[in-house]
N, C-alpha and C positions, 0 to 999 in steps of 0.2 A: 664497217671495219675493212672494206675492200681495199681502200687506199693504204691502210695500215699493213695489210697482207702484202700488197705490192711493194711498198717501200722497204719492208723487211726481206721479202723473198727475192726481189730483183733490183733493189736500190741501196743495199747496205755497203757492199764492197765497192771501192773505186773501179771503174770500168777498165783501167789499165792493168789490173791483176790478171794473171793467166786464167783461162776458163776452168781450170781444175779447182779453183777456189769458188765455192758455190754456197749460197745461203737459202736455197729453196726450202729446206727443212724449217727455217725460221718462220715461215708462213703459219706454222701450227701455233705459234705464240698468239697470233691475232685471233685464231678460232677458239683458243682456250683462255682468252683474256679474262673472262668473267670468273674463271676458276683460280686465277693467280692470287696469291696472298697479298694483303694490303702493303706489305713491305716492298713488293715488286714495283709498285707505283709511287713509292715514297718520293717526295720532292725535295727533301732536305739533304740528300746524299750527293756528293760530287765524285767524279771519276776521272781517270786519265786514259786517253786513247793511245793506240800504237801509231807509229809513223812508218810510212813506206815511201822511199825515195825512188823516183823514176828519172833516169838520165835524160838530159836535154842537150842541145848543141853546146859544144865547148865544155867548160868545167861546171856549168850550172846543173842543178837538179831540181825536180819538181817535188815538193814535200806533200804527199797525200796522207790522209788520215783514216784510220780504222777505229771508230769510237767504241767505247764500252757498249755492248749490245743492250743492256738494260736501260742505260741513259738514252741511247738512240731510239729505243722502242717508246720511251716516254715522250720524246720529241715528236715522233711520227704519229703517236696516238693523238697528240694535240693538233697536229696538222689535219689528220683525218676528221676529227670532231669539228674542226673550224674551217673546213675547206671552202665553204660558201663565202664567208666574209673575206677570206684570204684571196680567193680568185676574183672577187669583186674589186678588191683593192688593186690587185695586179693589173686588172683590165683598164685602170684609169690611164695607163700609159698608151698613147697612140703611136709611139715610135718604136716600141720594143719588138724585136723579132726573136726574143729568147723567152717568151712567155711559156712557162712549164705546162706540158700536157701529159696526162696519164695515158699509158697505152696498156691495153689488155693482154698483149702478147709481145714478145721480143726480149732482147737481152736486158733492157733497162725498163724500170717502171715509169720513169719520167724523162722526157727529152724536151729540148727547146722547141718552140712552135716551128721554127725554121732550123732544123738540126745541122745542116751542112753549109759551110762557107760558100760553096758553089751555088747553092740555092738563093743566095742573097744578091746575085748579079742583077736580076731584073729590078729589084728594089733600089739598088745603088744607081742603076742607069736612069730610073725615073726621077730620082732626086737630082742627079747631075744635069739632066736635060733642061732644067728650068733655072739654073743658076750659073753665075760667072766665077764663083769662088768655092773651093772645097775646103771644109774644116774637118780634120780627122784628129781625134783625141782618144786617149786611153786612160784607164784608172790603173795605176801601178800597184801590183800586189793587192788586188781588190779583196779577195777572200780573207787574206791575212790582216787587212786593215779595217775590216768591219767592226765597229764598236757595238757590242750586243745591246746596249741600252738605246741605240739608235733605232732598233726595231719597234719598240712602242712609240718612239717619236714619229716614225714613218706611218704607223697605223692610226695613231690617235692625235697627233700633233705634239710638238715638244712641250707646249704649255701644259696640256692635260697630263701627259706622261710624267712630268716633273711634279705636278700637284698630287698625282695618285701613284707614286712610284712603288708603293707597297700594296697596291690594290690588285690582287690576282684575279679579280673579276675582269680585268682588261686582258684581252688576248695577247697583246704585245708583251705584257709583263710575264705571262706564262711561257711564251716562246723564248723570251730573254732568259728566264730561269732555267728552262730545259737545255738551252745551249750552254749556259755557264756550267751546268751540272755535267756536261760532257767533257769539259776541259778544266777540271780542277778549280772551278769557280772563277776562272779568268774571263774578263770582259772584252779582250781584244782578239779579234779573229774568229772565224768559224771553220769547221772541218772542210778540207778540200777532198772531194771524191764522192761522198754519199749523195744520193739523189735529193735528199731533204735540203741540202745546202743550196741547190739551184733555186728551190722555192723561197728560201730565206733571202737569198741575194736579190731575187726579183721583188720581194716586199720592199727592200731598201731602195732599189733603183727605180721602182715605179713612182715612189714619192719624189725622188730626184727629178725624174722626167716631168712629173706634173708641175713641180716648182719651176723648172726650166721653161716649160711651155707657156707658163703664165707671163713670163717676161720677154721671151724671144719667140719669134715666129720660126718654127723648125720645119724644114723640108729635108727629111733624112731618116736615119734609122739608128737603132742601137742593137 
């Protein structure tokens, strides 16, 4: 339950919120999980989170999410219980520099393997030293465009996921359901801000990286 405690205590609110907003007390939920009534862990209820907008350059704003705490706890419990297969899947990518790592101390429970853009300079230099052409691309509105059903596709293949779409013995289906329960049953997009979303996004992108690397020789990073 340690990862559950960390995701609740230091990974619930978006990091852009002022430090006066704190969820340290939510760690107690993990330590008392066995005493929670069955209704707390019910998987048939949906909820809606709150939105917090952060100003960006110009007229744009970054929409962050504060999910329902019970729905978020259910998602984090699934991540905690299944961390070994999740981390093994994410490790399939050989180009990702945003692989999530749990930290025992600090402001956040989870951070990318290379947390700062400045730390990417040596990796960029190594890739550029051996090539004549640079390809730089981006995924527009990535978190908002993630289709939650693509999570079981990424973990188990699209064929198996479609054949067993109601089989909650599959980890991907359980994660898909937990995410939909956080956003009123919607399948499009995941919450921007909570640490659990970094883990979910890497599940999808690790499968993209693996597919890409099978067809193209990649010397670079994501």
